N, C-alpha and C positions, 0 to 999 in steps of 0.2 A: 537343494542349499547350495548355491554358487559359494565356493573358493576366492573370491579375493584375494589380491594381491598387488605389497604395496607398489606404486608413482615412483619414478621421479618425478619432484617437480617443475621441475622444466618441461616433464611428459604429459601430452596434454591426455585428459578421463576418452578412457575410450568411447565411442557414442552407446552400446550397448550401459552402460553403467550410471553415464546420465541423466537416466528415464527410468531408474528402475521405482516401485511404491518409497515411497517418506515411512521416517519410523514410523506406527502407532498415531494415529490422534493430531497427525501434520500433517499440511500441503505440502505440497512440491511446489517447486520455486517458478514453474508454469504458470500452475496456477492459483497459486499469489497473484500473478506481472497479469495474468488474464484479468481476474475481480478487482482488484488495485486498477488498470486499465475503464474495468464499465464499469468502475464507481465512474472515477472522474470522468466519465463523459455522462451521468447518470446528472451527477452532481455537479456540471462546467455552468450552467444557466443560470445555478439559484448563487454561485458564490459570484456571476457577472452584477446579478441585480444587486446586491451593493443592501441598506440597511435604508429601510423603505422611513418619512420622516415626522413621525411621529416617536417614531426607536429613538433618531439620532433627538429628539428634543429631548426626549426622557434624559438619557443621559447626560447630555450638555447642561438640565437643568441637576439631575444624578451628582453629578464635576462639582457645580457651582457651591452646592450646598455642601461639601465635602471643603470649599476651600475658605 
C-alpha cells in the first residue's frame, strides 16, 4: 500500500496521485468527464429538436385549463 504525505495547499498534486483509483464503487473524475462528454454528444440533437407541435398544443390546452 502506498504511503501518502500531506501536501501544502499551493503545492500541485504529483502526477502519480492524480490518476489513482477512486474509492470502491466510484468513478474517477476523468471517467465521469468522458461519460458526460459522450452523453452530451449523443443527446445534443434530441435537445435541439424542440417540442413537437402536438405536444406544444397539448401543453397550451392544459395550461389554459388551469387558468
